[in-house]
C-alpha positions in Angstrom: 39.9 57.1 74.4 39.4 58.4 70.9 38.8 56.8 67.5 39.8 59.2 64.8 37.6 59.4 61.6 35.5 56.4 62.8 32.0 57.9 62.8 29.8 56.0 60.3 27.6 59.1 59.8 30.1 61.9 59.1 33.6 60.2 59.4 34.3 62.4 62.5 36.1 61.4 65.7 34.4 59.2 68.2 35.2 59.4 72.0 34.4 57.0 74.8 31.9 58.3 77.4 30.0 56.6 80.2 27.1 57.2 82.5 25.4 55.1 85.2 23.7 53.1 82.4 26.9 52.0 80.7 29.6 52.9 78.2 29.0 54.5 74.8 30.8 56.3 72.0 29.8 59.8 70.7 31.0 61.7 67.7 32.6 65.0 68.5 31.5 66.6 65.2 27.9 65.4 64.6 26.8 64.0 67.9 26.2 60.4 66.7 25.8 58.0 69.6 26.7 54.3 69.6 26.0 52.2 72.7 28.7 49.7 73.3 27.5 46.1 73.6 29.4 42.9 74.2 29.3 39.8 72.0 26.3 38.3 73.7 24.3 41.5 73.0 24.4 42.9 76.5 25.3 46.6 77.1 28.9 47.1 78.4 28.8 48.3 82.0 30.3 51.6 82.9 34.1 51.4 83.1 35.5 51.7 86.6 38.8 53.6 86.8 41.8 51.5 88.0 43.4 52.6 91.3 46.6 54.6 90.8 49.6 52.7 92.1 52.9 54.3 93.1 55.4 53.4 90.3 59.1 53.0 90.9 61.4 55.7 89.6 63.1 55.6 86.3 65.0 52.3 85.6 63.5 50.7 88.7 65.3 53.1 91.1 63.0 54.2 94.0 62.1 57.9 93.9 63.4 60.2 96.6 61.0 62.4 98.5 60.8 66.0 97.3 61.3 68.7 100.0 58.8 71.5 99.7 
């Protein structure tokens, strides 16, 4: 996820990154780093990706298998 022109240091673009310590934002232009914390002051844990579900086809019509 990107926040355009949101860096408090250089007004550059921030992007969301994570490691095993938690989630943080970094500026693509100057390297500014902001650790994400919740309202109680605790670091936000690393974001776990959601499992990908098979979606129905367009307008709710099931997709047909594609022959290779």
